[in-house]
N, CA, C, O and the ligand as a Tripos MOL2 file, in Angstrom:
@<TRIPOS>MOLECULE
protein
  249   247    63     0     0
PROTEIN
NO_CHARGES

@<TRIPOS>ATOM
      1 N         -29.3930  -36.1020   47.3900 N.3       1 MET1
      2 CA        -30.1160  -35.8030   46.1730 C.3       1 MET1
      3 C         -29.2640  -35.0920   45.1200 C.2       1 MET1
      4 O         -29.0750  -35.6280   44.0280 O.2       1 MET1
      5 N         -28.7650  -33.9430   45.4100 N.am      2 ASN2
      6 CA        -27.8370  -33.2750   44.5090 C.3       2 ASN2
      7 C         -26.3700  -33.3180   44.9440 C.2       2 ASN2
      8 O         -25.5660  -32.4030   44.7630 O.2       2 ASN2
      9 N         -26.1110  -34.5080   45.5470 N.am      3 ILE3
     10 CA        -24.8000  -34.6090   46.1910 C.3       3 ILE3
     11 C         -23.6820  -34.3420   45.1530 C.2       3 ILE3
     12 O         -22.7260  -33.6180   45.4300 O.2       3 ILE3
     13 N         -23.8230  -34.9280   43.9890 N.am      4 LEU4
     14 CA        -22.7800  -34.7480   42.9670 C.3       4 LEU4
     15 C         -22.5920  -33.2930   42.5640 C.2       4 LEU4
     16 O         -21.4840  -32.8440   42.2700 O.2       4 LEU4
     17 N         -23.7150  -32.5670   42.5580 N.am      5 PHE5
     18 CA        -23.6560  -31.1280   42.1750 C.3       5 PHE5
     19 C         -23.0760  -30.3030   43.3010 C.2       5 PHE5
     20 O         -22.3570  -29.3310   43.0710 O.2       5 PHE5
     21 N         -23.3940  -30.7000   44.5200 N.am      6 ASN6
     22 CA        -22.9790  -29.8640   45.6240 C.3       6 ASN6
     23 C         -21.5330  -30.2750   46.1180 C.2       6 ASN6
     24 O         -20.9140  -29.5840   46.9260 O.2       6 ASN6
     25 N         -21.0520  -31.4090   45.5950 N.am      7 LYS7
     26 CA        -19.7320  -31.8100   46.0280 C.3       7 LYS7
     27 C         -18.7080  -30.7460   45.7390 C.2       7 LYS7
     28 O         -18.6760  -30.2100   44.6320 O.2       7 LYS7
     29 N         -17.8990  -30.4360   46.6670 N.am      8 LYS8
     30 CA        -16.8210  -29.4460   46.4950 C.3       8 LYS8
     31 C         -15.7300  -29.9400   45.6040 C.2       8 LYS8
     32 O         -15.2560  -31.0670   45.7450 O.2       8 LYS8
     33 N         -15.3320  -29.1110   44.6950 N.am      9 ILE9
     34 CA        -14.2240  -29.4830   43.8250 C.3       9 ILE9
     35 C         -12.9290  -29.7440   44.5970 C.2       9 ILE9
     36 O         -12.1960  -30.7080   44.3760 O.2       9 ILE9
     37 N         -12.7190  -28.8380   45.4880 N.am     10 ARG10
     38 CA        -11.5860  -28.9350   46.3570 C.3      10 ARG10
     39 C         -12.0020  -28.5660   47.7700 C.2      10 ARG10
     40 O         -12.8580  -27.7060   47.9800 O.2      10 ARG10
     41 N         -11.3800  -29.2340   48.7390 N.am     11 GLU11
     42 CA        -11.6980  -28.9090   50.1200 C.3      11 GLU11
     43 C         -10.4320  -28.2740   50.7380 C.2      11 GLU11
     44 O          -9.3110  -28.7580   50.5800 O.2      11 GLU11
     45 N         -10.6810  -27.1850   51.4350 N.am     12 ASN12
     46 CA         -9.6240  -26.5290   52.1410 C.3      12 ASN12
     47 C          -9.8510  -26.7930   53.6410 C.2      12 ASN12
     48 O         -10.9310  -26.5640   54.1850 O.2      12 ASN12
     49 N          -8.8170  -27.2670   54.2530 N.am     13 VAL13
     50 CA         -8.9250  -27.5210   55.6930 C.3      13 VAL13
     51 C          -8.1070  -26.4230   56.3520 C.2      13 VAL13
     52 O          -6.9520  -26.1950   55.9950 O.2      13 VAL13
     53 N          -8.7140  -25.7470   57.3140 N.am     14 CYS14
     54 CA         -8.1260  -24.6610   58.0860 C.3      14 CYS14
     55 C          -6.8440  -25.1470   58.8650 C.2      14 CYS14
     56 O          -6.9190  -26.1130   59.6260 O.2      14 CYS14
     57 N          -5.7500  -24.5090   58.6770 N.am     15 GLY15
     58 CA         -4.5520  -24.8950   59.4110 C.3      15 GLY15
     59 C          -4.5730  -24.6150   60.8540 C.2      15 GLY15
     60 O          -3.6660  -25.0410   61.5700 O.2      15 GLY15
     61 N          -5.6020  -23.8880   61.3560 N.am     16 ILE16
     62 CA         -5.6830  -23.5430   62.8100 C.3      16 ILE16
     63 C          -6.6410  -24.5380   63.4580 C.2      16 ILE16
     64 O          -6.2650  -25.2420   64.3950 O.2      16 ILE16
     65 N          -7.9170  -24.6020   62.9480 N.am     17 CYS17
     66 CA         -8.9450  -25.3200   63.6960 C.3      17 CYS17
     67 C          -9.2350  -26.6380   63.0190 C.2      17 CYS17
     68 O          -9.8970  -27.4910   63.6090 O.2      17 CYS17
     69 N          -8.7450  -26.8450   61.7520 N.am     18 GLY18
     70 CA         -8.9780  -28.0800   61.0940 C.3      18 GLY18
     71 C         -10.3770  -28.2450   60.4470 C.2      18 GLY18
     72 O         -10.7090  -29.3150   59.9370 O.2      18 GLY18
     73 N         -11.1630  -27.1950   60.4790 N.am     19 ASN19
     74 CA        -12.4460  -27.2270   59.8610 C.3      19 ASN19
     75 C         -12.3140  -26.9310   58.3490 C.2      19 ASN19
     76 O         -11.4550  -26.1680   57.9080 O.2      19 ASN19
     77 N         -13.1810  -27.5550   57.6150 N.am     20 VAL20
     78 CA        -13.1290  -27.2500   56.0810 C.3      20 VAL20
     79 C         -13.8970  -26.0090   55.8300 C.2      20 VAL20
     80 O         -15.0210  -25.8260   56.2990 O.2      20 VAL20
     81 N         -13.2450  -25.1320   55.0560 N.am     21 SER21
     82 CA        -13.8920  -23.8090   54.6730 C.3      21 SER21
     83 C         -13.6080  -23.5070   53.2660 C.2      21 SER21
     84 O         -12.5250  -23.7680   52.7410 O.2      21 SER21
     85 N         -14.6350  -22.9310   52.6370 N.am     22 ASP22
     86 CA        -14.4560  -22.5640   51.2270 C.3      22 ASP22
     87 C         -13.7390  -21.2570   50.9890 C.2      22 ASP22
     88 O         -13.2620  -20.9390   49.8990 O.2      22 ASP22
     89 N         -13.6960  -20.5420   52.0520 N.am     23 ASN23
     90 CA        -13.0050  -19.1850   51.8740 C.3      23 ASN23
     91 C         -12.0920  -18.9140   53.0940 C.2      23 ASN23
     92 O         -11.9130  -19.7630   53.9670 O.2      23 ASN23
     93 N         -11.5730  -17.7900   53.1080 N.am     24 GLY24
     94 CA        -10.5790  -17.4900   54.1380 C.3      24 GLY24
     95 C          -9.3080  -16.9890   53.4910 C.2      24 GLY24
     96 O          -9.2900  -16.6790   52.2990 O.2      24 GLY24
     97 N          -8.2480  -16.9090   54.2670 N.am     25 ILE25
     98 CA         -6.9580  -16.4200   53.7120 C.3      25 ILE25
     99 C          -5.9980  -17.6490   53.5810 C.2      25 ILE25
    100 O          -6.0070  -18.5830   54.3830 O.2      25 ILE25
    101 N          -5.1980  -17.5660   52.5340 N.am     26 ILE26
    102 CA         -4.2240  -18.6630   52.3370 C.3      26 ILE26
    103 C          -2.8430  -18.1080   52.6800 C.2      26 ILE26
    104 O          -2.4010  -17.1140   52.1060 O.2      26 ILE26
    105 N          -2.1840  -18.7500   53.6020 N.am     27 ILE27
    106 CA         -0.7990  -18.3670   53.9300 C.3      27 ILE27
    107 C           0.0930  -19.6030   53.6200 C.2      27 ILE27
    108 O          -0.0480  -20.6820   54.1960 O.2      27 ILE27
    109 N           0.9670  -19.3710   52.7170 N.am     28 LYS28
    110 CA          1.8770  -20.4580   52.2810 C.3      28 LYS28
    111 C           1.1160  -21.7140   51.9900 C.2      28 LYS28
    112 O           1.5170  -22.7820   52.4510 O.2      28 LYS28
    113 N           0.0620  -21.6450   51.2640 N.am     29 GLY29
    114 CA         -0.7430  -22.8030   50.9330 C.3      29 GLY29
    115 C          -1.5900  -23.3350   51.9610 C.2      29 GLY29
    116 O          -2.2880  -24.3210   51.7240 O.2      29 GLY29
    117 N          -1.5930  -22.7280   53.1710 N.am     30 ASN30
    118 CA         -2.4440  -23.2320   54.2860 C.3      30 ASN30
    119 C          -3.6610  -22.2270   54.4520 C.2      30 ASN30
    120 O          -3.5170  -21.0050   54.4710 O.2      30 ASN30
    121 N          -4.7530  -22.8160   54.5590 N.am     31 LEU31
    122 CA         -5.9340  -21.9450   54.7530 C.3      31 LEU31
    123 C          -6.1380  -21.5730   56.2020 C.2      31 LEU31
    124 O          -6.0000  -22.4050   57.0990 O.2      31 LEU31
    125 N          -6.4670  -20.3160   56.4190 N.am     32 ILE32
    126 CA         -7.0370  -19.9090   57.7350 C.3      32 ILE32
    127 C          -8.4790  -19.4250   57.4820 C.2      32 ILE32
    128 O          -8.7310  -18.4450   56.7800 O.2      32 ILE32
    129 N          -9.3880  -20.1660   58.0920 N.am     33 CYS33
    130 CA        -10.7720  -19.9000   57.8190 C.3      33 CYS33
    131 C         -11.2210  -18.5530   58.4260 C.2      33 CYS33
    132 O         -10.5680  -18.0260   59.3260 O.2      33 CYS33
    133 N         -12.2840  -18.0340   57.9480 N.am     34 PRO34
    134 CA        -12.7500  -16.6870   58.4880 C.3      34 PRO34
    135 C         -13.0100  -16.6940   59.9720 C.2      34 PRO34
    136 O         -12.8280  -15.6590   60.6130 O.2      34 PRO34
    137 N         -13.3970  -17.7270   60.5180 N.am     35 ASN35
    138 CA        -13.6400  -17.7920   62.0040 C.3      35 ASN35
    139 C         -12.3240  -17.6840   62.7570 C.2      35 ASN35
    140 O         -12.2430  -16.9910   63.7710 O.2      35 ASN35
    141 N         -11.3100  -18.3530   62.2780 N.am     36 CYS36
    142 CA        -10.0360  -18.2650   62.9690 C.3      36 CYS36
    143 C          -9.4050  -16.9070   62.7260 C.2      36 CYS36
    144 O          -8.7540  -16.3510   63.6100 O.2      36 CYS36
    145 N          -9.5900  -16.3950   61.5790 N.am     37 GLU37
    146 CA         -9.0550  -15.1010   61.2520 C.3      37 GLU37
    147 C          -9.6200  -14.0180   62.2350 C.2      37 GLU37
    148 O          -8.9010  -13.1680   62.7600 O.2      37 GLU37
    149 N         -10.9030  -14.1190   62.4290 N.am     38 ILE38
    150 CA        -11.5500  -13.2030   63.4370 C.3      38 ILE38
    151 C         -11.0230  -13.4300   64.8380 C.2      38 ILE38
    152 O         -10.7370  -12.4920   65.5830 O.2      38 ILE38
    153 N         -10.9010  -14.7500   65.1870 N.am     39 ASP39
    154 CA        -10.4260  -15.0740   66.5060 C.3      39 ASP39
    155 C          -9.0680  -14.5380   66.7440 C.2      39 ASP39
    156 O          -8.7890  -13.9980   67.8140 O.2      39 ASP39
    157 N          -8.1550  -14.6770   65.7130 N.am     40 ILE40
    158 CA         -6.7790  -14.2570   65.8030 C.3      40 ILE40
    159 C          -6.7010  -12.7280   65.9230 C.2      40 ILE40
    160 O          -5.8930  -12.1880   66.6790 O.2      40 ILE40
    161 N          -7.5530  -12.0570   65.1670 N.am     41 LEU41
    162 CA         -7.5870  -10.5780   65.1900 C.3      41 LEU41
    163 C          -8.1240  -10.0620   66.5840 C.2      41 LEU41
    164 O          -7.7920   -8.9520   67.0010 O.2      41 LEU41
    165 N          -8.9380  -10.8770   67.2710 N.am     42 ASN42
    166 CA         -9.5190  -10.4630   68.5070 C.3      42 ASN42
    167 C          -8.7090  -10.9900   69.6590 C.2      42 ASN42
    168 O          -9.1080  -10.7950   70.8070 O.2      42 ASN42
    169 N          -7.5700  -11.6620   69.4180 N.am     43 THR43
    170 CA         -6.8140  -12.2230   70.4720 C.3      43 THR43
    171 C          -5.6020  -11.3440   70.7310 C.2      43 THR43
    172 O          -4.9050  -10.9730   69.7860 O.2      43 THR43
    173 N          -5.3370  -11.0100   71.9580 N.am     44 GLU44
    174 CA         -4.2160  -10.1430   72.2550 C.3      44 GLU44
    175 C          -3.2540  -10.8390   73.1740 C.2      44 GLU44
    176 O          -3.6200  -11.7510   73.9150 O.2      44 GLU44
    177 N          -2.0090  -10.3950   73.1170 N.am     45 PRO45
    178 CA         -0.9860  -10.9800   74.0200 C.3      45 PRO45
    179 C          -1.4850  -10.9690   75.4960 C.2      45 PRO45
    180 O          -1.9540   -9.9570   76.0170 O.2      45 PRO45
    181 N          -1.3550  -12.1290   76.1130 N.am     46 GLY46
    182 CA         -1.8540  -12.2340   77.4690 C.3      46 GLY46
    183 C          -3.0930  -13.0980   77.5250 C.2      46 GLY46
    184 O          -3.3800  -13.7320   78.5400 O.2      46 GLY46
    185 N          -3.8420  -13.1170   76.4000 N.am     47 ASP47
    186 CA         -4.9870  -14.0310   76.3910 C.3      47 ASP47
    187 C          -4.5710  -15.4830   76.3690 C.2      47 ASP47
    188 O          -3.4860  -15.8320   75.9050 O.2      47 ASP47
    189 N          -5.4510  -16.3190   76.8780 N.am     48 ASN48
    190 CA         -5.0460  -17.7630   76.9460 C.3      48 ASN48
    191 C          -4.8110  -18.3000   75.5900 C.2      48 ASN48
    192 O          -3.9080  -19.1130   75.3990 O.2      48 ASN48
    193 N          -5.6390  -17.8540   74.5670 N.am     49 GLU49
    194 CA         -5.5410  -18.4310   73.2850 C.3      49 GLU49
    195 C          -4.3000  -17.8920   72.4990 C.2      49 GLU49
    196 O          -3.8770  -18.4990   71.5150 O.2      49 GLU49
    197 N          -3.7460  -16.7780   72.9400 N.am     50 TYR50
    198 CA         -2.7200  -16.1600   72.1550 C.3      50 TYR50
    199 C          -1.5140  -17.0260   71.8560 C.2      50 TYR50
    200 O          -1.1020  -17.1270   70.7000 O.2      50 TYR50
    201 N          -0.9360  -17.6570   72.8770 N.am     51 ASP51
    202 CA          0.2020  -18.4840   72.7180 C.3      51 ASP51
    203 C          -0.1430  -19.6320   71.7660 C.2      51 ASP51
    204 O           0.6860  -20.0460   70.9550 O.2      51 ASP51
    205 N          -1.3720  -20.1400   71.8730 N.am     52 ASP52
    206 CA         -1.8240  -21.2500   71.0700 C.3      52 ASP52
    207 C          -1.8330  -20.8500   69.5650 C.2      52 ASP52
    208 O          -1.3540  -21.5880   68.7040 O.2      52 ASP52
    209 N          -2.3900  -19.6700   69.2980 N.am     53 TYR53
    210 CA         -2.4190  -19.2280   67.8810 C.3      53 TYR53
    211 C          -1.0520  -18.9330   67.3770 C.2      53 TYR53
    212 O          -0.7440  -19.2550   66.2300 O.2      53 TYR53
    213 N          -0.2230  -18.3430   68.1670 N.am     54 VAL54
    214 CA          1.1570  -18.0440   67.7580 C.3      54 VAL54
    215 C           1.8900  -19.3040   67.3830 C.2      54 VAL54
    216 O           2.6030  -19.3560   66.3810 O.2      54 VAL54
    217 N           1.7080  -20.3130   68.1950 N.am     55 HIS55
    218 CA          2.2880  -21.6000   67.9690 C.3      55 HIS55
    219 C           1.8260  -22.2060   66.6560 C.2      55 HIS55
    220 O           2.6400  -22.6840   65.8650 O.2      55 HIS55
    221 N           0.5000  -22.1870   66.4220 N.am     56 LYS56
    222 CA         -0.0090  -22.7660   65.1670 C.3      56 LYS56
    223 C           0.3620  -21.9890   63.9500 C.2      56 LYS56
    224 O           0.6200  -22.5620   62.8910 O.2      56 LYS56
    225 N           0.3940  -20.6600   64.0890 N.am     57 ILE57
    226 CA          0.8480  -19.8540   62.9410 C.3      57 ILE57
    227 C           2.2530  -20.0810   62.5800 C.2      57 ILE57
    228 O           2.6140  -20.1320   61.4050 O.2      57 ILE57
    229 N           3.0540  -20.2200   63.5850 N.am     58 LYS58
    230 CA          4.5290  -20.4720   63.3940 C.3      58 LYS58
    231 C           4.6560  -21.8430   62.6340 C.2      58 LYS58
    232 O           5.5010  -21.9900   61.7510 O.2      58 LYS58
    233 N           3.8190  -22.8080   62.9920 N.am     59 ASN59
    234 CA          3.8800  -24.1090   62.3080 C.3      59 ASN59
    235 C           3.5030  -23.9410   60.8610 C.2      59 ASN59
    236 O           4.0400  -24.6450   60.0060 O.2      59 ASN59
    237 N           2.5960  -23.0290   60.5510 N.am     60 ILE60
    238 CA          2.2060  -22.8430   59.1800 C.3      60 ILE60
    239 C           3.2690  -22.1590   58.3540 C.2      60 ILE60
    240 O           3.4680  -22.4560   57.1760 O.2      60 ILE60
    241 N           3.9720  -21.1980   59.0320 N.am     61 LEU61
    242 CA          4.9300  -20.3740   58.2740 C.3      61 LEU61
    243 C           6.2750  -21.0430   58.1250 C.2      61 LEU61
    244 O           7.0690  -20.6390   57.2760 O.2      61 LEU61
    245 N           6.5450  -22.0200   58.9000 N.am     62 LYS62
    246 CA          7.9060  -22.5830   58.8540 C.3      62 LYS62
    247 C           8.0010  -23.5640   57.6260 C.2      62 LYS62
    248 O           9.0550  -24.1550   57.3890 O.2      62 LYS62
    249 ZN        -10.2200  -22.3200   61.3300 Zn       63 ZN63
@<TRIPOS>BOND
     1     1     2 1
     2     2     3 1
     3     3     4 2
     4     3     5 am
     5     5     6 1
     6     6     7 1
     7     7     8 2
     8     7     9 am
     9     9    10 1
    10    10    11 1
    11    11    12 2
    12    11    13 am
    13    13    14 1
    14    14    15 1
    15    15    16 2
    16    15    17 am
    17    17    18 1
    18    18    19 1
    19    19    20 2
    20    19    21 am
    21    21    22 1
    22    22    23 1
    23    23    24 2
    24    23    25 am
    25    25    26 1
    26    26    27 1
    27    27    28 2
    28    27    29 am
    29    29    30 1
    30    30    31 1
    31    31    32 2
    32    31    33 am
    33    33    34 1
    34    34    35 1
    35    35    36 2
    36    35    37 am
    37    37    38 1
    38    38    39 1
    39    39    40 2
    40    39    41 am
    41    41    42 1
    42    42    43 1
    43    43    44 2
    44    43    45 am
    45    45    46 1
    46    46    47 1
    47    47    48 2
    48    47    49 am
    49    49    50 1
    50    50    51 1
    51    51    52 2
    52    51    53 am
    53    53    54 1
    54    54    55 1
    55    55    56 2
    56    55    57 am
    57    57    58 1
    58    58    59 1
    59    59    60 2
    60    59    61 am
    61    61    62 1
    62    62    63 1
    63    63    64 2
    64    63    65 am
    65    65    66 1
    66    66    67 1
    67    67    68 2
    68    67    69 am
    69    69    70 1
    70    70    71 1
    71    71    72 2
    72    71    73 am
    73    73    74 1
    74    74    75 1
    75    75    76 2
    76    75    77 am
    77    77    78 1
    78    78    79 1
    79    79    80 2
    80    79    81 am
    81    81    82 1
    82    82    83 1
    83    83    84 2
    84    83    85 am
    85    85    86 1
    86    86    87 1
    87    87    88 2
    88    87    89 am
    89    89    90 1
    90    90    91 1
    91    91    92 2
    92    91    93 am
    93    93    94 1
    94    94    95 1
    95    95    96 2
    96    95    97 am
    97    97    98 1
    98    98    99 1
    99    99   100 2
   100    99   101 am
   101   101   102 1
   102   102   103 1
   103   103   104 2
   104   103   105 am
   105   105   106 1
   106   106   107 1
   107   107   108 2
   108   107   109 am
   109   109   110 1
   110   110   111 1
   111   111   112 2
   112   111   113 am
   113   113   114 1
   114   114   115 1
   115   115   116 2
   116   115   117 am
   117   117   118 1
   118   118   119 1
   119   119   120 2
   120   119   121 am
   121   121   122 1
   122   122   123 1
   123   123   124 2
   124   123   125 am
   125   125   126 1
   126   126   127 1
   127   127   128 2
   128   127   129 am
   129   129   130 1
   130   130   131 1
   131   131   132 2
   132   131   133 am
   133   133   134 1
   134   134   135 1
   135   135   136 2
   136   135   137 am
   137   137   138 1
   138   138   139 1
   139   139   140 2
   140   139   141 am
   141   141   142 1
   142   142   143 1
   143   143   144 2
   144   143   145 am
   145   145   146 1
   146   146   147 1
   147   147   148 2
   148   147   149 am
   149   149   150 1
   150   150   151 1
   151   151   152 2
   152   151   153 am
   153   153   154 1
   154   154   155 1
   155   155   156 2
   156   155   157 am
   157   157   158 1
   158   158   159 1
   159   159   160 2
   160   159   161 am
   161   161   162 1
   162   162   163 1
   163   163   164 2
   164   163   165 am
   165   165   166 1
   166   166   167 1
   167   167   168 2
   168   167   169 am
   169   169   170 1
   170   170   171 1
   171   171   172 2
   172   171   173 am
   173   173   174 1
   174   174   175 1
   175   175   176 2
   176   175   177 am
   177   177   178 1
   178   178   179 1
   179   179   180 2
   180   179   181 am
   181   181   182 1
   182   182   183 1
   183   183   184 2
   184   183   185 am
   185   185   186 1
   186   186   187 1
   187   187   188 2
   188   187   189 am
   189   189   190 1
   190   190   191 1
   191   191   192 2
   192   191   193 am
   193   193   194 1
   194   194   195 1
   195   195   196 2
   196   195   197 am
   197   197   198 1
   198   198   199 1
   199   199   200 2
   200   199   201 am
   201   201   202 1
   202   202   203 1
   203   203   204 2
   204   203   205 am
   205   205   206 1
   206   206   207 1
   207   207   208 2
   208   207   209 am
   209   209   210 1
   210   210   211 1
   211   211   212 2
   212   211   213 am
   213   213   214 1
   214   214   215 1
   215   215   216 2
   216   215   217 am
   217   217   218 1
   218   218   219 1
   219   219   220 2
   220   219   221 am
   221   221   222 1
   222   222   223 1
   223   223   224 2
   224   223   225 am
   225   225   226 1
   226   226   227 1
   227   227   228 2
   228   227   229 am
   229   229   230 1
   230   230   231 1
   231   231   232 2
   232   231   233 am
   233   233   234 1
   234   234   235 1
   235   235   236 2
   236   235   237 am
   237   237   238 1
   238   238   239 1
   239   239   240 2
   240   239   241 am
   241   241   242 1
   242   242   243 1
   243   243   244 2
   244   243   245 am
   245   245   246 1
   246   246   247 1
   247   247   248 2
@<TRIPOS>SUBSTRUCTURE
     1 MET1         2 RESIDUE 1 A MET
     2 ASN2         6 RESIDUE 1 A ASN
     3 ILE3        10 RESIDUE 1 A ILE
     4 LEU4        14 RESIDUE 1 A LEU
     5 PHE5        18 RESIDUE 1 A PHE
     6 ASN6        22 RESIDUE 1 A ASN
     7 LYS7        26 RESIDUE 1 A LYS
     8 LYS8        30 RESIDUE 1 A LYS
     9 ILE9        34 RESIDUE 1 A ILE
    10 ARG10       38 RESIDUE 1 A ARG
    11 GLU11       42 RESIDUE 1 A GLU
    12 ASN12       46 RESIDUE 1 A ASN
    13 VAL13       50 RESIDUE 1 A VAL
    14 CYS14       54 RESIDUE 1 A CYS
    15 GLY15       58 RESIDUE 1 A GLY
    16 ILE16       62 RESIDUE 1 A ILE
    17 CYS17       66 RESIDUE 1 A CYS
    18 GLY18       70 RESIDUE 1 A GLY
    19 ASN19       74 RESIDUE 1 A ASN
    20 VAL20       78 RESIDUE 1 A VAL
    21 SER21       82 RESIDUE 1 A SER
    22 ASP22       86 RESIDUE 1 A ASP
    23 ASN23       90 RESIDUE 1 A ASN
    24 GLY24       94 RESIDUE 1 A GLY
    25 ILE25       98 RESIDUE 1 A ILE
    26 ILE26      102 RESIDUE 1 A ILE
    27 ILE27      106 RESIDUE 1 A ILE
    28 LYS28      110 RESIDUE 1 A LYS
    29 GLY29      114 RESIDUE 1 A GLY
    30 ASN30      118 RESIDUE 1 A ASN
    31 LEU31      122 RESIDUE 1 A LEU
    32 ILE32      126 RESIDUE 1 A ILE
    33 CYS33      130 RESIDUE 1 A CYS
    34 PRO34      134 RESIDUE 1 A PRO
    35 ASN35      138 RESIDUE 1 A ASN
    36 CYS36      142 RESIDUE 1 A CYS
    37 GLU37      146 RESIDUE 1 A GLU
    38 ILE38      150 RESIDUE 1 A ILE
    39 ASP39      154 RESIDUE 1 A ASP
    40 ILE40      158 RESIDUE 1 A ILE
    41 LEU41      162 RESIDUE 1 A LEU
    42 ASN42      166 RESIDUE 1 A ASN
    43 THR43      170 RESIDUE 1 A THR
    44 GLU44      174 RESIDUE 1 A GLU
    45 PRO45      178 RESIDUE 1 A PRO
    46 GLY46      182 RESIDUE 1 A GLY
    47 ASP47      186 RESIDUE 1 A ASP
    48 ASN48      190 RESIDUE 1 A ASN
    49 GLU49      194 RESIDUE 1 A GLU
    50 TYR50      198 RESIDUE 1 A TYR
    51 ASP51      202 RESIDUE 1 A ASP
    52 ASP52      206 RESIDUE 1 A ASP
    53 TYR53      210 RESIDUE 1 A TYR
    54 VAL54      214 RESIDUE 1 A VAL
    55 HIS55      218 RESIDUE 1 A HIS
    56 LYS56      222 RESIDUE 1 A LYS
    57 ILE57      226 RESIDUE 1 A ILE
    58 LYS58      230 RESIDUE 1 A LYS
    59 ASN59      234 RESIDUE 1 A ASN
    60 ILE60      238 RESIDUE 1 A ILE
    61 LEU61      242 RESIDUE 1 A LEU
    62 LYS62      246 RESIDUE 1 A LYS
    63 ZN63       249 GROUP 0 **** ****
């Protein structure tokens, strides 16, 4: 119905999870969506996800 009006002008794809998000933090032109930001903040060394996030963030920063 209002597809044209609702269409996003630009789409940001999260560099971590690949989901499209309108907000979040931008690191070197890569978006990290709020969900991933929270996940990263709640992940500590030793968690299963920690190495995965470190790896993905390194990919964004290089
Ligand atoms: Zn994400």
